[in-house]
PDB file of N, CA, C and O in Angstrom, chain B, residues numbered from 101:
ATOM      1  N   MET B 101     184.409 220.589  67.939  1.00  0.00           N
ATOM      2  CA  MET B 101     184.951 219.463  68.655  1.00  0.00           C
ATOM      3  C   MET B 101     186.463 219.355  68.370  1.00  0.00           C
ATOM      4  O   MET B 101     187.264 219.149  69.282  1.00  0.00           O
ATOM      5  N   LYS B 102     186.829 219.497  67.105  1.00  0.00           N
ATOM      6  CA  LYS B 102     188.259 219.413  66.767  1.00  0.00           C
ATOM      7  C   LYS B 102     189.053 220.500  67.505  1.00  0.00           C
ATOM      8  O   LYS B 102     190.154 220.254  67.996  1.00  0.00           O
ATOM      9  N   TRP B 103     188.479 221.694  67.572  1.00  0.00           N
ATOM     10  CA  TRP B 103     189.171 222.803  68.208  1.00  0.00           C
ATOM     11  C   TRP B 103     189.395 222.471  69.689  1.00  0.00           C
ATOM     12  O   TRP B 103     190.492 222.700  70.198  1.00  0.00           O
ATOM     13  N   ILE B 104     188.419 221.953  70.374  1.00  0.00           N
ATOM     14  CA  ILE B 104     188.558 221.623  71.797  1.00  0.00           C
ATOM     15  C   ILE B 104     189.649 220.568  71.978  1.00  0.00           C
ATOM     16  O   ILE B 104     190.490 220.699  72.867  1.00  0.00           O
ATOM     17  N   LEU B 105     189.644 219.537  71.155  1.00  0.00           N
ATOM     18  CA  LEU B 105     190.660 218.483  71.282  1.00  0.00           C
ATOM     19  C   LEU B 105     192.049 219.073  71.023  1.00  0.00           C
ATOM     20  O   LEU B 105     193.000 218.746  71.732  1.00  0.00           O
ATOM     21  N   GLU B 106     192.171 219.926  70.029  1.00  0.00           N
ATOM     22  CA  GLU B 106     193.444 220.537  69.706  1.00  0.00           C
ATOM     23  C   GLU B 106     193.931 221.438  70.856  1.00  0.00           C
ATOM     24  O   GLU B 106     195.117 221.410  71.183  1.00  0.00           O
ATOM     25  N   GLN B 107     193.049 222.234  71.473  1.00  0.00           N
ATOM     26  CA  GLN B 107     193.428 223.145  72.527  1.00  0.00           C
ATOM     27  C   GLN B 107     193.944 222.394  73.761  1.00  0.00           C
ATOM     28  O   GLN B 107     194.730 222.939  74.536  1.00  0.00           O
ATOM     29  N   HIS B 108     193.509 221.168  73.940  1.00  0.00           N
ATOM     30  CA  HIS B 108     193.956 220.387  75.087  1.00  0.00           C
ATOM     31  C   HIS B 108     194.946 219.284  74.724  1.00  0.00           C
ATOM     32  O   HIS B 108     195.218 218.373  75.505  1.00  0.00           O
ATOM     33  N   ASN B 109     195.472 219.405  73.509  1.00  0.00           N
ATOM     34  CA  ASN B 109     196.528 218.504  73.020  1.00  0.00           C
ATOM     35  C   ASN B 109     196.103 217.016  73.027  1.00  0.00           C
ATOM     36  O   ASN B 109     196.919 216.137  73.305  1.00  0.00           O
ATOM     37  N   PHE B 110     194.844 216.752  72.725  1.00  0.00           N
ATOM     38  CA  PHE B 110     194.412 215.357  72.583  1.00  0.00           C
ATOM     39  C   PHE B 110     194.626 214.940  71.149  1.00  0.00           C
ATOM     40  O   PHE B 110     194.141 215.609  70.237  1.00  0.00           O
ATOM     41  N   PRO B 111     195.337 213.856  70.925  1.00  0.00           N
ATOM     42  CA  PRO B 111     195.462 213.374  69.546  1.00  0.00           C
ATOM     43  C   PRO B 111     194.121 212.808  69.102  1.00  0.00           C
ATOM     44  O   PRO B 111     193.411 212.190  69.895  1.00  0.00           O
ATOM     45  N   TYR B 112     193.778 213.016  67.852  1.00  0.00           N
ATOM     46  CA  TYR B 112     192.499 212.490  67.345  1.00  0.00           C
ATOM     47  C   TYR B 112     192.628 212.183  65.866  1.00  0.00           C
ATOM     48  O   TYR B 112     193.549 212.651  65.195  1.00  0.00           O
ATOM     49  N   SER B 113     191.729 211.421  65.388  1.00  0.00           N
ATOM     50  CA  SER B 113     191.583 211.222  63.947  1.00  0.00           C
ATOM     51  C   SER B 113     190.069 211.219  63.626  1.00  0.00           C
ATOM     52  O   SER B 113     189.222 210.876  64.451  1.00  0.00           O
ATOM     53  N   THR B 114     189.807 211.603  62.435  1.00  0.00           N
ATOM     54  CA  THR B 114     188.406 211.647  61.977  1.00  0.00           C
ATOM     55  C   THR B 114     188.115 210.347  61.287  1.00  0.00           C
ATOM     56  O   THR B 114     188.886 209.911  60.431  1.00  0.00           O
ATOM     57  N   ILE B 115     186.996 209.706  61.648  1.00  0.00           N
ATOM     58  CA  ILE B 115     186.613 208.483  60.972  1.00  0.00           C
ATOM     59  C   ILE B 115     185.330 208.696  60.217  1.00  0.00           C
ATOM     60  O   ILE B 115     184.527 209.561  60.567  1.00  0.00           O
ATOM     61  N   TYR B 116     185.135 207.911  59.182  1.00  0.00           N
ATOM     62  CA  TYR B 116     183.996 208.067  58.282  1.00  0.00           C
ATOM     63  C   TYR B 116     183.185 206.803  58.270  1.00  0.00           C
ATOM     64  O   TYR B 116     183.656 205.773  58.753  1.00  0.00           O
ATOM     65  N   PRO B 117     181.976 206.838  57.733  1.00  0.00           N
ATOM     66  CA  PRO B 117     181.069 205.692  57.770  1.00  0.00           C
ATOM     67  C   PRO B 117     181.666 204.373  57.270  1.00  0.00           C
ATOM     68  O   PRO B 117     181.407 203.313  57.839  1.00  0.00           O
ATOM     69  N   GLY B 118     182.453 204.445  56.222  1.00  0.00           N
ATOM     70  CA  GLY B 118     183.033 203.205  55.690  1.00  0.00           C
ATOM     71  C   GLY B 118     183.888 202.485  56.722  1.00  0.00           C
ATOM     72  O   GLY B 118     183.824 201.260  56.827  1.00  0.00           O
ATOM     73  N   GLU B 119     184.669 203.205  57.467  1.00  0.00           N
ATOM     74  CA  GLU B 119     185.524 202.610  58.484  1.00  0.00           C
ATOM     75  C   GLU B 119     184.668 202.094  59.661  1.00  0.00           C
ATOM     76  O   GLU B 119     184.942 201.029  60.214  1.00  0.00           O
ATOM     77  N   ILE B 120     183.656 202.848  60.023  1.00  0.00           N
ATOM     78  CA  ILE B 120     182.759 202.414  61.096  1.00  0.00           C
ATOM     79  C   ILE B 120     182.070 201.120  60.676  1.00  0.00           C
ATOM     80  O   ILE B 120     182.058 200.153  61.437  1.00  0.00           O
ATOM     81  N   ASN B 121     181.503 201.089  59.492  1.00  0.00           N
ATOM     82  CA  ASN B 121     180.755 199.953  59.028  1.00  0.00           C
ATOM     83  C   ASN B 121     181.639 198.719  58.857  1.00  0.00           C
ATOM     84  O   ASN B 121     181.141 197.596  58.938  1.00  0.00           O
ATOM     85  N   ALA B 122     182.922 198.902  58.627  1.00  0.00           N
ATOM     86  CA  ALA B 122     183.857 197.762  58.466  1.00  0.00           C
ATOM     87  C   ALA B 122     184.061 197.029  59.793  1.00  0.00           C
ATOM     88  O   ALA B 122     184.441 195.858  59.822  1.00  0.00           O
ATOM     89  N   GLY B 123     183.800 197.745  60.892  1.00  0.00           N
ATOM     90  CA  GLY B 123     183.907 197.099  62.219  1.00  0.00           C
ATOM     91  C   GLY B 123     185.331 197.067  62.737  1.00  0.00           C
ATOM     92  O   GLY B 123     186.209 197.755  62.216  1.00  0.00           O
ATOM     93  N   ASP B 124     185.554 196.262  63.767  1.00  0.00           N
ATOM     94  CA  ASP B 124     186.867 196.076  64.412  1.00  0.00           C
ATOM     95  C   ASP B 124     187.428 197.415  64.922  1.00  0.00           C
ATOM     96  O   ASP B 124     188.636 197.643  64.849  1.00  0.00           O
ATOM     97  N   LEU B 125     186.593 198.269  65.419  1.00  0.00           N
ATOM     98  CA  LEU B 125     186.990 199.605  65.847  1.00  0.00           C
ATOM     99  C   LEU B 125     187.872 199.578  67.101  1.00  0.00           C
ATOM    100  O   LEU B 125     188.701 200.468  67.289  1.00  0.00           O
ATOM    101  N   LYS B 126     187.706 198.599  67.934  1.00  0.00           N
ATOM    102  CA  LYS B 126     188.448 198.553  69.220  1.00  0.00           C
ATOM    103  C   LYS B 126     189.950 198.414  68.981  1.00  0.00           C
ATOM    104  O   LYS B 126     190.750 198.839  69.814  1.00  0.00           O
ATOM    105  N   LYS B 127     190.336 197.828  67.862  1.00  0.00           N
ATOM    106  CA  LYS B 127     191.772 197.683  67.557  1.00  0.00           C
ATOM    107  C   LYS B 127     192.456 199.021  67.353  1.00  0.00           C
ATOM    108  O   LYS B 127     193.663 199.147  67.562  1.00  0.00           O
ATOM    109  N   LYS B 128     191.691 200.015  66.948  1.00  0.00           N
ATOM    110  CA  LYS B 128     192.316 201.300  66.602  1.00  0.00           C
ATOM    111  C   LYS B 128     191.889 202.437  67.523  1.00  0.00           C
ATOM    112  O   LYS B 128     192.637 203.403  67.673  1.00  0.00           O
ATOM    113  N   TYR B 129     190.696 202.357  68.156  1.00  0.00           N
ATOM    114  CA  TYR B 129     190.182 203.475  68.921  1.00  0.00           C
ATOM    115  C   TYR B 129     189.824 203.098  70.360  1.00  0.00           C
ATOM    116  O   TYR B 129     189.332 202.003  70.633  1.00  0.00           O
ATOM    117  N   ASP B 130     190.088 204.044  71.273  1.00  0.00           N
ATOM    118  CA  ASP B 130     189.668 203.899  72.653  1.00  0.00           C
ATOM    119  C   ASP B 130     188.343 204.585  72.868  1.00  0.00           C
ATOM    120  O   ASP B 130     187.519 204.106  73.648  1.00  0.00           O
ATOM    121  N   VAL B 131     188.118 205.691  72.198  1.00  0.00           N
ATOM    122  CA  VAL B 131     186.953 206.538  72.350  1.00  0.00           C
ATOM    123  C   VAL B 131     186.509 207.022  70.976  1.00  0.00           C
ATOM    124  O   VAL B 131     187.335 207.335  70.119  1.00  0.00           O
ATOM    125  N   ILE B 132     185.189 207.081  70.775  1.00  0.00           N
ATOM    126  CA  ILE B 132     184.652 207.671  69.563  1.00  0.00           C
ATOM    127  C   ILE B 132     183.650 208.734  70.018  1.00  0.00           C
ATOM    128  O   ILE B 132     182.750 208.461  70.812  1.00  0.00           O
ATOM    129  N   ILE B 133     183.825 209.940  69.504  1.00  0.00           N
ATOM    130  CA  ILE B 133     182.955 211.060  69.870  1.00  0.00           C
ATOM    131  C   ILE B 133     182.143 211.422  68.621  1.00  0.00           C
ATOM    132  O   ILE B 133     182.703 211.621  67.543  1.00  0.00           O
ATOM    133  N   PHE B 134     180.840 211.504  68.778  1.00  0.00           N
ATOM    134  CA  PHE B 134     179.975 211.948  67.681  1.00  0.00           C
ATOM    135  C   PHE B 134     179.445 213.345  67.970  1.00  0.00           C
ATOM    136  O   PHE B 134     179.020 213.652  69.083  1.00  0.00           O
ATOM    137  N   VAL B 135     179.480 214.171  66.950  1.00  0.00           N
ATOM    138  CA  VAL B 135     178.885 215.505  67.110  1.00  0.00           C
ATOM    139  C   VAL B 135     177.381 215.386  66.848  1.00  0.00           C
ATOM    140  O   VAL B 135     176.908 214.406  66.271  1.00  0.00           O
ATOM    141  N   SER B 136     176.665 216.382  67.276  1.00  0.00           N
ATOM    142  CA  SER B 136     175.211 216.379  67.110  1.00  0.00           C
ATOM    143  C   SER B 136     174.828 216.232  65.647  1.00  0.00           C
ATOM    144  O   SER B 136     175.364 216.919  64.777  1.00  0.00           O
ATOM    145  N   GLY B 137     173.896 215.328  65.390  1.00  0.00           N
ATOM    146  CA  GLY B 137     173.408 215.120  64.028  1.00  0.00           C
ATOM    147  C   GLY B 137     174.172 214.058  63.252  1.00  0.00           C
ATOM    148  O   GLY B 137     173.807 213.759  62.115  1.00  0.00           O
ATOM    149  N   ALA B 138     175.223 213.479  63.831  1.00  0.00           N
ATOM    150  CA  ALA B 138     176.022 212.508  63.101  1.00  0.00           C
ATOM    151  C   ALA B 138     175.280 211.154  62.938  1.00  0.00           C
ATOM    152  O   ALA B 138     175.503 210.423  61.973  1.00  0.00           O
ATOM    153  N   ILE B 139     174.420 210.852  63.884  1.00  0.00           N
ATOM    154  CA  ILE B 139     173.637 209.620  63.789  1.00  0.00           C
ATOM    155  C   ILE B 139     172.228 210.015  63.371  1.00  0.00           C
ATOM    156  O   ILE B 139     171.601 210.849  64.024  1.00  0.00           O
ATOM    157  N   PRO B 140     171.722 209.426  62.291  1.00  0.00           N
ATOM    158  CA  PRO B 140     170.364 209.825  61.833  1.00  0.00           C
ATOM    159  C   PRO B 140     169.324 209.435  62.887  1.00  0.00           C
ATOM    160  O   PRO B 140     169.436 208.398  63.541  1.00  0.00           O
ATOM    161  N   SER B 141     168.336 210.274  63.029  1.00  0.00           N
ATOM    162  CA  SER B 141     167.326 210.006  64.021  1.00  0.00           C
ATOM    163  C   SER B 141     166.160 209.248  63.367  1.00  0.00           C
ATOM    164  O   SER B 141     165.964 209.275  62.152  1.00  0.00           O
ATOM    165  N   VAL B 142     165.412 208.581  64.225  1.00  0.00           N
ATOM    166  CA  VAL B 142     164.212 207.911  63.814  1.00  0.00           C
ATOM    167  C   VAL B 142     163.054 208.620  64.484  1.00  0.00           C
ATOM    168  O   VAL B 142     163.079 208.806  65.701  1.00  0.00           O
ATOM    169  N   SER B 143     162.061 209.015  63.753  1.00  0.00           N
ATOM    170  CA  SER B 143     160.954 209.743  64.318  1.00  0.00           C
ATOM    171  C   SER B 143     160.141 208.824  65.260  1.00  0.00           C
ATOM    172  O   SER B 143     160.239 207.601  65.165  1.00  0.00           O
ATOM    173  N   PRO B 144     159.355 209.408  66.150  1.00  0.00           N
ATOM    174  CA  PRO B 144     158.524 208.598  67.057  1.00  0.00           C
ATOM    175  C   PRO B 144     157.644 207.586  66.313  1.00  0.00           C
ATOM    176  O   PRO B 144     157.312 206.537  66.865  1.00  0.00           O
ATOM    177  N   SER B 145     157.271 207.884  65.086  1.00  0.00           N
ATOM    178  CA  SER B 145     156.422 206.965  64.326  1.00  0.00           C
ATOM    179  C   SER B 145     157.243 205.853  63.718  1.00  0.00           C
ATOM    180  O   SER B 145     156.687 204.953  63.088  1.00  0.00           O
ATOM    181  N   GLY B 146     158.571 205.890  63.891  1.00  0.00           N
ATOM    182  CA  GLY B 146     159.451 204.851  63.324  1.00  0.00           C
ATOM    183  C   GLY B 146     159.938 205.155  61.926  1.00  0.00           C
ATOM    184  O   GLY B 146     160.683 204.363  61.349  1.00  0.00           O
ATOM    185  N   GLN B 147     159.535 206.286  61.366  1.00  0.00           N
ATOM    186  CA  GLN B 147     159.990 206.625  60.030  1.00  0.00           C
ATOM    187  C   GLN B 147     161.369 207.243  60.092  1.00  0.00           C
ATOM    188  O   GLN B 147     161.675 208.020  60.997  1.00  0.00           O
ATOM    189  N   ARG B 148     162.194 206.897  59.131  1.00  0.00           N
ATOM    190  CA  ARG B 148     163.552 207.430  59.071  1.00  0.00           C
ATOM    191  C   ARG B 148     163.580 208.639  58.157  1.00  0.00           C
ATOM    192  O   ARG B 148     162.651 208.909  57.395  1.00  0.00           O
ATOM    193  N   ALA B 149     164.700 209.362  58.268  1.00  0.00           N
ATOM    194  CA  ALA B 149     164.875 210.548  57.420  1.00  0.00           C
ATOM    195  C   ALA B 149     164.891 210.119  55.940  1.00  0.00           C
ATOM    196  O   ALA B 149     165.211 208.969  55.637  1.00  0.00           O
ATOM    197  N   PRO B 150     164.555 211.020  55.035  1.00  0.00           N
ATOM    198  CA  PRO B 150     164.566 210.700  53.587  1.00  0.00           C
ATOM    199  C   PRO B 150     165.949 210.199  53.174  1.00  0.00           C
ATOM    200  O   PRO B 150     166.972 210.628  53.708  1.00  0.00           O
ATOM    201  N   ARG B 151     165.950 209.293  52.222  1.00  0.00           N
ATOM    202  CA  ARG B 151     167.199 208.713  51.739  1.00  0.00           C
ATOM    203  C   ARG B 151     167.977 209.732  50.888  1.00  0.00           C
ATOM    204  O   ARG B 151     167.394 210.504  50.127  1.00  0.00           O
ATOM    205  N   ASP B 152     169.287 209.710  51.039  1.00  0.00           N
ATOM    206  CA  ASP B 152     170.173 210.525  50.223  1.00  0.00           C
ATOM    207  C   ASP B 152     170.369 209.783  48.913  1.00  0.00           C
ATOM    208  O   ASP B 152     170.680 208.592  48.919  1.00  0.00           O
ATOM    209  N   THR B 153     170.193 210.459  47.804  1.00  0.00           N
ATOM    210  CA  THR B 153     170.334 209.819  46.503  1.00  0.00           C
ATOM    211  C   THR B 153     171.679 210.109  45.844  1.00  0.00           C
ATOM    212  O   THR B 153     171.841 209.871  44.647  1.00  0.00           O
ATOM    213  N   THR B 154     172.630 210.610  46.595  1.00  0.00           N
ATOM    214  CA  THR B 154     173.966 210.900  46.081  1.00  0.00           C
ATOM    215  C   THR B 154     174.599 209.624  45.598  1.00  0.00           C
ATOM    216  O   THR B 154     174.492 208.598  46.270  1.00  0.00           O
ATOM    217  N   LYS B 155     175.258 209.648  44.454  1.00  0.00           N
ATOM    218  CA  LYS B 155     175.971 208.525  43.904  1.00  0.00           C
ATOM    219  C   LYS B 155     177.457 208.750  44.127  1.00  0.00           C
ATOM    220  O   LYS B 155     177.924 209.889  44.111  1.00  0.00           O
ATOM    221  N   LEU B 156     178.194 207.681  44.334  1.00  0.00           N
ATOM    222  CA  LEU B 156     179.626 207.756  44.544  1.00  0.00           C
ATOM    223  C   LEU B 156     180.290 208.496  43.384  1.00  0.00           C
ATOM    224  O   LEU B 156     181.237 209.254  43.594  1.00  0.00           O
ATOM    225  N   SER B 157     179.801 208.280  42.170  1.00  0.00           N
ATOM    226  CA  SER B 157     180.391 208.923  40.977  1.00  0.00           C
ATOM    227  C   SER B 157     180.203 210.448  40.995  1.00  0.00           C
ATOM    228  O   SER B 157     180.901 211.171  40.284  1.00  0.00           O
ATOM    229  N   ASP B 158     179.256 210.928  41.811  1.00  0.00           N
ATOM    230  CA  ASP B 158     179.011 212.372  41.903  1.00  0.00           C
ATOM    231  C   ASP B 158     180.017 213.066  42.837  1.00  0.00           C
ATOM    232  O   ASP B 158     180.110 214.294  42.847  1.00  0.00           O
ATOM    233  N   ILE B 159     180.758 212.286  43.610  1.00  0.00           N
ATOM    234  CA  ILE B 159     181.668 212.805  44.616  1.00  0.00           C
ATOM    235  C   ILE B 159     183.067 212.938  43.993  1.00  0.00           C
ATOM    236  O   ILE B 159     183.518 212.001  43.335  1.00  0.00           O
ATOM    237  N   PRO B 160     183.758 214.052  44.173  1.00  0.00           N
ATOM    238  CA  PRO B 160     185.136 214.171  43.668  1.00  0.00           C
ATOM    239  C   PRO B 160     186.018 213.039  44.207  1.00  0.00           C
ATOM    240  O   PRO B 160     185.874 212.641  45.363  1.00  0.00           O
ATOM    241  N   ALA B 161     186.907 212.533  43.396  1.00  0.00           N
ATOM    242  CA  ALA B 161     187.727 211.359  43.749  1.00  0.00           C
ATOM    243  C   ALA B 161     188.427 211.491  45.100  1.00  0.00           C
ATOM    244  O   ALA B 161     188.521 210.515  45.844  1.00  0.00           O
ATOM    245  N   GLU B 162     188.919 212.693  45.424  1.00  0.00           N
ATOM    246  CA  GLU B 162     189.677 212.848  46.672  1.00  0.00           C
ATOM    247  C   GLU B 162     188.821 212.741  47.922  1.00  0.00           C
ATOM    248  O   GLU B 162     189.344 212.621  49.031  1.00  0.00           O
ATOM    249  N   TYR B 163     187.481 212.784  47.742  1.00  0.00           N
ATOM    250  CA  TYR B 163     186.591 212.695  48.899  1.00  0.00           C
ATOM    251  C   TYR B 163     185.797 211.386  48.970  1.00  0.00           C
ATOM    252  O   TYR B 163     185.025 211.180  49.907  1.00  0.00           O
ATOM    253  N   ARG B 164     185.974 210.545  48.032  1.00  0.00           N
ATOM    254  CA  ARG B 164     185.180 209.311  47.961  1.00  0.00           C
ATOM    255  C   ARG B 164     185.411 208.384  49.157  1.00  0.00           C
ATOM    256  O   ARG B 164     184.495 207.663  49.554  1.00  0.00           O
ATOM    257  N   SER B 165     186.583 208.388  49.722  1.00  0.00           N
ATOM    258  CA  SER B 165     186.832 207.503  50.876  1.00  0.00           C
ATOM    259  C   SER B 165     186.042 207.991  52.104  1.00  0.00           C
ATOM    260  O   SER B 165     185.877 207.239  53.065  1.00  0.00           O
ATOM    261  N   ARG B 166     185.580 209.180  52.083  1.00  0.00           N
ATOM    262  CA  ARG B 166     184.795 209.747  53.222  1.00  0.00           C
ATOM    263  C   ARG B 166     183.292 209.468  53.061  1.00  0.00           C
ATOM    264  O   ARG B 166     182.534 209.599  54.022  1.00  0.00           O
ATOM    265  N   TRP B 167     182.872 209.095  51.882  1.00  0.00           N
ATOM    266  CA  TRP B 167     181.450 208.902  51.596  1.00  0.00           C
ATOM    267  C   TRP B 167     180.944 207.616  52.208  1.00  0.00           C
ATOM    268  O   TRP B 167     181.656 206.614  52.268  1.00  0.00           O
ATOM    269  N   GLY B 168     179.725 207.656  52.654  1.00  0.00           N
ATOM    270  CA  GLY B 168     179.108 206.467  53.197  1.00  0.00           C
ATOM    271  C   GLY B 168     177.916 206.895  54.044  1.00  0.00           C
ATOM    272  O   GLY B 168     177.612 208.083  54.159  1.00  0.00           O
ATOM    273  N   LYS B 169     177.258 205.925  54.625  1.00  0.00           N
ATOM    274  CA  LYS B 169     176.067 206.206  55.374  1.00  0.00           C
ATOM    275  C   LYS B 169     176.169 205.584  56.774  1.00  0.00           C
ATOM    276  O   LYS B 169     176.582 204.434  56.925  1.00  0.00           O
ATOM    277  N   ILE B 170     175.791 206.349  57.777  1.00  0.00           N
ATOM    278  CA  ILE B 170     175.628 205.791  59.128  1.00  0.00           C
ATOM    279  C   ILE B 170     174.219 205.248  59.155  1.00  0.00           C
ATOM    280  O   ILE B 170     173.262 205.996  58.957  1.00  0.00           O
ATOM    281  N   SER B 171     174.077 203.960  59.398  1.00  0.00           N
ATOM    282  CA  SER B 171     172.747 203.350  59.384  1.00  0.00           C
ATOM    283  C   SER B 171     172.469 202.641  60.691  1.00  0.00           C
ATOM    284  O   SER B 171     173.377 202.190  61.388  1.00  0.00           O
ATOM    285  N   ALA B 172     171.196 202.558  61.000  1.00  0.00           N
ATOM    286  CA  ALA B 172     170.774 201.814  62.192  1.00  0.00           C
ATOM    287  C   ALA B 172     171.131 200.341  62.055  1.00  0.00           C
ATOM    288  O   ALA B 172     171.542 199.699  63.022  1.00  0.00           O
ATOM    289  N   ASP B 173     170.972 199.809  60.843  1.00  0.00           N
ATOM    290  CA  ASP B 173     171.184 198.375  60.643  1.00  0.00           C
ATOM    291  C   ASP B 173     172.645 197.959  60.756  1.00  0.00           C
ATOM    292  O   ASP B 173     172.938 196.944  61.389  1.00  0.00           O
ATOM    293  N   THR B 174     173.542 198.687  60.181  1.00  0.00           N
ATOM    294  CA  THR B 174     174.958 198.309  60.170  1.00  0.00           C
ATOM    295  C   THR B 174     175.772 199.075  61.213  1.00  0.00           C
ATOM    296  O   THR B 174     176.348 198.485  62.126  1.00  0.00           O
ATOM    297  N   SER B 175     175.807 200.387  61.061  1.00  0.00           N
ATOM    298  CA  SER B 175     176.676 201.228  61.878  1.00  0.00           C
ATOM    299  C   SER B 175     176.356 201.119  63.381  1.00  0.00           C
ATOM    300  O   SER B 175     177.261 200.963  64.202  1.00  0.00           O
ATOM    301  N   VAL B 176     175.098 201.199  63.720  1.00  0.00           N
ATOM    302  CA  VAL B 176     174.744 201.189  65.148  1.00  0.00           C
ATOM    303  C   VAL B 176     175.095 199.863  65.772  1.00  0.00           C
ATOM    304  O   VAL B 176     175.506 199.812  66.931  1.00  0.00           O
ATOM    305  N   THR B 177     174.938 198.777  65.014  1.00  0.00           N
ATOM    306  CA  THR B 177     175.324 197.450  65.518  1.00  0.00           C
ATOM    307  C   THR B 177     176.839 197.389  65.789  1.00  0.00           C
ATOM    308  O   THR B 177     177.271 196.875  66.821  1.00  0.00           O
ATOM    309  N   VAL B 178     177.622 197.910  64.868  1.00  0.00           N
ATOM    310  CA  VAL B 178     179.086 197.929  65.029  1.00  0.00           C
ATOM    311  C   VAL B 178     179.472 198.810  66.206  1.00  0.00           C
ATOM    312  O   VAL B 178     180.345 198.443  66.993  1.00  0.00           O
ATOM    313  N   LEU B 179     178.839 199.959  66.334  1.00  0.00           N
ATOM    314  CA  LEU B 179     179.160 200.877  67.441  1.00  0.00           C
ATOM    315  C   LEU B 179     178.785 200.275  68.784  1.00  0.00           C
ATOM    316  O   LEU B 179     179.480 200.495  69.776  1.00  0.00           O
ATOM    317  N   LYS B 180     177.697 199.519  68.829  1.00  0.00           N
ATOM    318  CA  LYS B 180     177.262 198.863  70.048  1.00  0.00           C
ATOM    319  C   LYS B 180     178.323 197.844  70.467  1.00  0.00           C
ATOM    320  O   LYS B 180     178.667 197.756  71.646  1.00  0.00           O
ATOM    321  N   LYS B 181     178.841 197.075  69.507  1.00  0.00           N
ATOM    322  CA  LYS B 181     179.902 196.099  69.805  1.00  0.00           C
ATOM    323  C   LYS B 181     181.148 196.832  70.334  1.00  0.00           C
ATOM    324  O   LYS B 181     181.799 196.350  71.262  1.00  0.00           O
ATOM    325  N   PHE B 182     181.477 197.977  69.758  1.00  0.00           N
ATOM    326  CA  PHE B 182     182.632 198.769  70.208  1.00  0.00           C
ATOM    327  C   PHE B 182     182.431 199.158  71.676  1.00  0.00           C
ATOM    328  O   PHE B 182     183.348 199.009  72.484  1.00  0.00           O
ATOM    329  N   MET B 183     181.259 199.647  72.021  1.00  0.00           N
ATOM    330  CA  MET B 183     180.998 200.100  73.374  1.00  0.00           C
ATOM    331  C   MET B 183     180.942 198.965  74.374  1.00  0.00           C
ATOM    332  O   MET B 183     181.270 199.155  75.545  1.00  0.00           O
ATOM    333  N   GLU B 184     180.535 197.798  73.936  1.00  0.00           N
ATOM    334  CA  GLU B 184     180.409 196.653  74.853  1.00  0.00           C
ATOM    335  C   GLU B 184     181.698 195.847  74.997  1.00  0.00           C
ATOM    336  O   GLU B 184     181.799 194.987  75.873  1.00  0.00           O
ATOM    337  N   ALA B 185     182.695 196.124  74.129  1.00  0.00           N
ATOM    338  CA  ALA B 185     183.920 195.350  74.163  1.00  0.00           C
ATOM    339  C   ALA B 185     184.658 195.584  75.480  1.00  0.00           C
ATOM    340  O   ALA B 185     184.672 196.685  76.032  1.00  0.00           O
ATOM    341  N   GLU B 186     185.262 194.511  75.953  1.00  0.00           N
ATOM    342  CA  GLU B 186     186.020 194.596  77.222  1.00  0.00           C
ATOM    343  C   GLU B 186     187.293 195.394  76.985  1.00  0.00           C
ATOM    344  O   GLU B 186     187.911 195.319  75.924  1.00  0.00           O
ATOM    345  N   VAL B 187     187.655 196.137  77.976  1.00  0.00           N
ATOM    346  CA  VAL B 187     188.904 196.898  77.926  1.00  0.00           C
ATOM    347  C   VAL B 187     189.981 196.036  78.570  1.00  0.00           C
ATOM    348  O   VAL B 187     189.843 195.608  79.716  1.00  0.00           O
ATOM    349  N   LEU B 188     191.037 195.788  77.838  1.00  0.00           N
ATOM    350  CA  LEU B 188     192.149 195.002  78.349  1.00  0.00           C
ATOM    351  C   LEU B 188     193.258 195.928  78.797  1.00  0.00           C
ATOM    352  O   LEU B 188     193.808 196.672  77.985  1.00  0.00           O
ATOM    353  N   LEU B 189     193.597 195.896  80.080  1.00  0.00           N
ATOM    354  CA  LEU B 189     194.633 196.731  80.588  1.00  0.00           C
ATOM    355  C   LEU B 189     195.922 195.974  80.800  1.00  0.00           C
ATOM    356  O   LEU B 189     196.915 196.556  81.236  1.00  0.00           O
TER     357      LEU B 189
END
């Protein structure tokens, strides 16, 4: 995805779960593109994927700001608000 955006000179930034979960995405972004697998799936029986047991202390300091979880409870709610927000021209 990054390569395609770069080849067509589209400016982009990579966002991580912490920023998504904080909300207020419309102030900074016009479009958010997710690659396949970025949003965890829920099986037909309603069971979610196994929980990741990684601890923040296990992550090298330079990557800790990228750590977080995309969740149905928080992230999807924030993303829905982003998609439903009115566009002011």
